[in-house]
C-alpha positions in Angstrom: 134.8 73.6 176.2 135.2 76.9 174.4 133.8 79.7 176.7 133.0 77.5 179.7 133.6 78.4 183.4 132.6 75.2 185.3 132.2 74.4 189.0 135.4 72.3 188.6 137.3 75.4 187.4 136.2 77.2 190.5 137.0 74.4 192.9 140.4 73.8 191.4 141.4 77.5 191.7 141.7 78.0 188.0 139.0 80.7 188.0 140.8 82.6 190.8 143.9 82.7 188.7 142.1 83.7 185.5 141.8 81.8 182.1 143.6 83.3 179.1 144.7 82.5 175.6 146.9 84.7 173.3 146.5 87.6 175.8 148.4 89.1 178.7 147.5 91.6 181.4 149.0 95.0 180.8 147.5 96.8 183.8 144.3 96.9 185.9 142.4 99.0 188.4 140.5 96.6 190.7 138.3 97.3 193.7 137.5 94.7 196.4 133.8 93.9 195.9 131.7 93.9 199.1 128.2 94.7 198.1 127.6 95.3 194.4 129.4 95.6 191.1 132.5 97.7 190.4 132.6 97.8 186.6 129.8 98.9 184.3 128.6 98.8 180.7 131.0 100.9 178.6 134.7 101.8 178.4 135.9 104.7 176.3 139.4 105.8 175.4 140.7 109.3 174.4 144.1 110.9 173.7 144.0 114.7 174.2 145.8 117.5 172.4 148.8 117.2 174.8 149.2 113.5 174.2 147.6 112.5 177.5 145.9 109.1 177.3 142.7 108.5 179.3 140.0 105.8 179.9 136.5 106.4 181.1 134.0 103.8 182.4 130.8 103.7 184.5 131.8 102.2 187.8 128.4 101.0 189.0 126.4 99.3 186.3 123.2 99.6 188.2 123.1 102.8 190.3 122.9 103.1 193.4 124.2 99.6 194.1 127.8 100.6 194.1 127.6 103.4 196.7 128.9 101.3 199.6 131.9 100.2 197.4 132.6 103.7 196.2 131.7 102.5 192.7 129.5 105.2 191.4 129.6 107.7 188.6 132.1 107.6 185.7 135.7 106.9 186.6 138.4 109.0 184.9 141.6 107.0 184.5 145.0 108.3 183.7 146.4 105.8 181.2 149.7 107.5 180.4 151.3 104.4 181.9 148.9 101.6 180.9 150.7 99.2 183.2 149.5 101.3 186.2 146.0 102.8 185.5 145.4 105.6 188.0 141.9 106.8 189.1 142.1 110.6 188.8 138.5 111.6 189.6 134.8 110.5 189.4 132.3 112.4 187.4 129.1 112.7 189.5 126.9 115.1 187.6 123.3 113.7 187.1 123.8 111.8 183.9 127.4 110.6 184.7 126.2 109.5 188.2 123.9 107.0 186.6 124.5 106.7 182.8 123.6 103.0 182.6 124.4 102.0 179.0 124.5 105.5 177.6 128.1 106.6 178.1 129.5 107.7 174.7 132.4 109.6 173.3 133.0 111.6 170.2 136.6 111.1 169.4 136.5 113.7 166.6 135.4 116.5 168.9 136.7 115.2 172.2 133.3 115.1 174.0 132.2 112.7 176.6 128.4 112.4 176.8 125.7 110.5 178.7 122.0 110.6 179.6 120.7 109.8 183.0 119.4 106.2 182.9 118.8 102.9 184.7 117.6 99.4 183.6 114.0 100.6 183.3 113.9 104.3 182.4 115.7 107.4 183.5 115.0 111.1 183.1 116.5 112.5 179.9 119.2 114.6 181.6 122.2 114.9 179.2 125.7 115.8 180.5 128.5 116.9 178.1 132.1 117.2 179.0 135.1 118.5 177.0 138.2 116.3 177.1 140.4 118.1 174.5 142.7 120.2 176.7 143.4 117.6 179.4 141.5 114.3 179.3 142.4 113.6 182.9 140.3 116.6 184.0 137.1 116.7 181.9 135.4 120.1 181.7 131.7 120.2 182.2 130.0 122.1 179.3 126.3 121.6 180.0 123.6 119.7 181.8 120.3 119.8 179.9 116.9 118.1 179.9 117.1 117.2 176.2 117.2 113.4 176.1 113.5 112.5 176.8 114.2 109.2 178.6 117.5 107.5 179.1 118.9 103.9 178.8 121.3 103.6 175.7 122.7 106.0 173.2 124.5 106.7 170.0 126.6 109.6 168.6 127.3 110.5 165.0 130.9 110.2 163.7 131.1 113.9 163.1 130.3 114.5 166.8 127.4 116.9 166.1 124.4 114.7 167.0 123.8 112.6 170.2 120.9 110.1 170.2 119.2 108.9 173.4 117.3 105.6 173.2 114.9 104.1 175.7 113.4 100.7 175.0 111.1 100.7 178.0 109.4 103.9 176.9 109.9 103.1 173.2 111.4 106.6 172.6 114.3 108.0 170.6 115.6 111.5 170.6 118.2 113.4 168.5 120.1 116.2 170.2 122.2 118.8 168.3 125.4 119.1 170.3 127.3 121.3 167.8 127.5 123.8 170.6 128.0 121.6 173.6 127.1 124.5 176.0 123.6 124.7 174.4 122.4 121.3 173.2 119.1 121.3 171.4 116.5 118.6 171.0 115.8 118.5 167.2 113.8 115.3 166.7 112.0 112.6 168.7 109.8 109.7 168.0 108.1 106.7 169.5 110.2 103.7 168.5 111.6 100.6 170.2 115.3 101.7 170.5 118.1 100.1 172.5 121.6 101.1 171.3 122.3 102.5 167.9 125.2 103.5 165.7 125.4 106.0 162.9 127.0 105.6 159.4 130.2 107.5 158.5 128.2 110.0 156.4 125.6 110.5 159.2 122.7 109.6 156.9 121.8 106.2 158.4 121.2 104.9 161.9 121.5 101.2 162.7 119.1 100.6 165.6 118.9 97.6 167.9 115.2 96.9 168.5 114.6 94.9 171.6 111.7 93.0 170.0 114.4 91.0 168.2 115.6 92.9 165.1 117.8 95.6 163.6 116.2 98.6 162.0 118.0 100.8 159.4 116.8 104.4 159.6 117.2 107.1 157.0 118.3 110.1 159.2 119.6 112.2 156.4 117.2 115.1 157.2 118.5 115.1 160.8 122.1 115.2 159.5 121.2 118.0 157.1 119.5 119.9 159.9 116.2 120.3 158.0 113.4 121.8 160.0 110.9 119.2 161.3 113.0 116.4 159.9 111.4 113.2 158.6 112.9 109.8 159.5 112.1 106.8 157.4 112.6 103.1 158.0 114.7 101.6 155.2 114.5 97.9 156.4 114.1 95.6 159.4 116.1 92.4 159.8 115.5 89.4 162.1 117.6 86.3 162.8 117.6 82.9 164.5 119.1 82.3 167.9 118.4 85.8 169.3 117.9 87.3 172.7 117.8 91.1 173.2 119.5 93.2 170.5 121.9 95.5 172.2 123.6 97.5 169.4 124.6 97.4 165.7 127.8 98.9 164.4 128.4 99.5 160.7 131.8 98.8 159.1 133.4 98.1 155.7 135.7 95.3 154.7 137.4 95.5 151.4 135.0 98.2 150.4 131.9 96.1 151.1 129.4 97.3 153.8 128.4 95.2 156.9 127.0 95.6 160.3 128.2 93.9 163.5 125.1 93.2 165.6 125.2 91.7 169.1 122.5 90.6 171.6 122.6 90.7 175.3 121.7 88.1 178.0 119.6 85.0 177.4 120.4 81.4 178.2 120.3 78.0 176.3 118.4 78.4 173.0 117.8 82.1 173.8 121.5 83.1 173.7 121.9 85.6 170.9 125.7 86.3 171.0 126.7 88.2 167.9 126.5 88.2 164.1 127.7 89.9 160.9 125.1 91.3 158.5 125.7 92.1 154.9 124.0 95.4 154.0 125.1 95.7 150.4 121.4 95.8 149.7 120.2 97.8 152.6 116.6 97.1 151.7 117.3 93.4 152.3 120.1 92.9 154.8 121.4 89.3 155.1 123.0 87.6 158.2 126.1 86.0 156.8 127.9 84.6 159.9 127.7 84.4 163.7 130.1 85.1 166.6 129.3 82.3 169.0 131.3 80.0 171.4 130.8 76.3 172.0 128.8 77.1 175.2 126.3 78.9 172.9 125.6 75.8 170.8 122.5 73.7 171.3 124.5 70.4 171.5 126.2 71.7 174.7 123.3 73.2 176.6 122.8 70.1 178.7 126.4 69.9 179.7 126.7 73.5 180.9 123.2 74.0 182.4 124.4 73.5 186.0 127.5 75.6 185.8 127.4 78.5 188.4 125.4 81.4 186.9 124.8 79.7 183.6 121.0 80.0 183.9 121.0 83.6 185.0 119.2 85.1 182.1 118.8 88.5 183.8 122.4 89.4 184.5 124.9 86.6 183.9 125.1 83.4 182.1 127.0 82.3 179.0 125.8 85.2 176.9 127.2 88.3 175.2 126.6 91.9 176.2 128.8 94.2 174.1 131.1 93.9 171.1 133.1 96.5 169.2 136.0 96.9 166.8 139.1 99.2 166.8 138.2 100.7 163.4 135.1 100.8 161.1 137.3 100.5 158.0 138.8 97.1 157.3 138.8 95.9 161.0 140.7 92.7 161.5 139.3 91.9 165.0 136.1 92.2 167.0 136.3 92.1 170.9 133.2 90.9 172.8 132.4 91.0 176.5 130.6 87.6 177.1 130.0 87.8 180.8 131.0 84.4 182.4 133.2 83.7 179.4 135.1 86.9 179.7 136.6 89.0 176.9 136.6 87.1 173.6 138.6 88.2 170.5 137.5 87.2 167.0 139.4 87.5 163.7 136.9 88.9 161.1 139.2 89.5 158.1 136.8 87.1 156.4 133.4 88.4 157.5 131.8 85.1 156.3 134.0 83.0 158.5 134.9 84.8 161.8 136.9 82.7 164.3 137.9 83.2 167.8 141.7 83.8 168.2 142.1 85.0 171.9 140.4 85.4 175.2 140.9 86.9 178.7 138.7 85.8 181.5 139.8 87.9 184.5 140.7 86.3 187.8 137.5 85.9 189.8 137.4 87.7 193.1 137.3 85.2 196.0 134.8 87.2 198.0 132.5 87.5 195.0 132.8 83.8 194.4 131.8 82.9 197.9 128.9 85.4 198.1 127.6 85.2 194.6 129.2 82.4 192.6 129.0 82.6 188.8 127.3 85.9 188.7 128.5 89.0 186.8 131.6 89.1 184.7 132.6 90.9 181.5 129.7 93.1 180.4 131.3 96.3 179.0 131.7 97.6 175.5 135.5 97.4 175.0 137.8 100.2 173.9 141.1 99.8 172.0 144.7 101.1 171.9 145.4 99.5 168.5 149.0 100.9 168.3 149.8 98.6 171.2 147.3 95.9 170.4 145.5 96.5 173.6 141.8 96.0 174.5 140.3 97.7 177.6 137.2 96.5 179.3 135.6 96.1 182.7 134.6 93.1 184.7 131.6 93.8 187.0 133.2 91.7 189.8 136.6 93.3 189.9 137.0 96.5 187.8 139.1 97.8 184.9 141.5 95.8 182.8 144.0 96.7 180.0 144.8 93.5 178.0 147.3 93.0 175.2 146.6 90.5 172.4 149.8 88.4 171.9 151.3 85.8 169.6 150.1 87.5 166.4 146.4 86.8 167.2 145.6 90.4 166.3 146.5 90.5 162.6 
């Protein structure tokens, strides 16, 4: 069954070997798991001015659980040879020590940014690093108390504005990072905000509202740096088969605007997975298709309910957590971390009819299986090396993986 990891798969040893289709392992950095998780919520990729290639990921998805495994802070990986990822250093300043889901990167400006966070609420300490000269050795530019409260985040494509979102406190903050040494809080509001993404022109924010909807905000006055900027809600969109909206990413396909929205966690009828939303009329967005596996479908709930971890709505299960795409202009694929189901690749050349074309479910760690069977798995937002058709992600049970999509599955 598409997406399933059953007790039989574990007993037969298949799960220990890993389950793949149209993918191959390029390289990995794995850590024996003794106490907690060893891979977190986001992976970022950057190539610096000298051509060095780097990856960044939060090692412990819930600080401080990873301390005994040495899985804390943000790992800086040398990816000049992607077949042998090398851990160069760990960023341990306040926000990087515990970024939760807030780690973000401005590719345009070469800035790595996070706000101190945890699953509930963290203080709004924002750390900014410069990656441009040597991405293997990020340079700290500032530590500031500008983010109000931490949990998730967003950054404008021009790299001038960082957004800190906190669903527990229902707050959102916009920070001017045009001078990364002196970030400034320029706007804040009470609003249910999980993750968010910003349009190419910087005038719209697509906000995941944990109450079960996507909110489009007019942030043009923030982008224009008007004093005391006003932010207006353009529309709110809800859908069926939802769990907790995680983030919403705008893109265009053949000149038409869409948003890729994805939910986290949930089980059975409350699995949200992902969806594509047509925003041609941004006042009335319309869900046009879903990114779901067979394990997400109601007719299969009874068959999978007793699979190890399938009912874990708080941390595991057959659910999505993050999706992303290699480009926001005419993307051909979307990659999703779907926890027990691993990394799943969808062809979205026809946004109305996405279809899965590849997957990579990492070999499960034997110790993790014996101590905590079926828990954890692929949870991170993936990053991409499109010139080599690679997708990078982390598995919370084992660590970092660079995976190549094969057999023409990445168009």
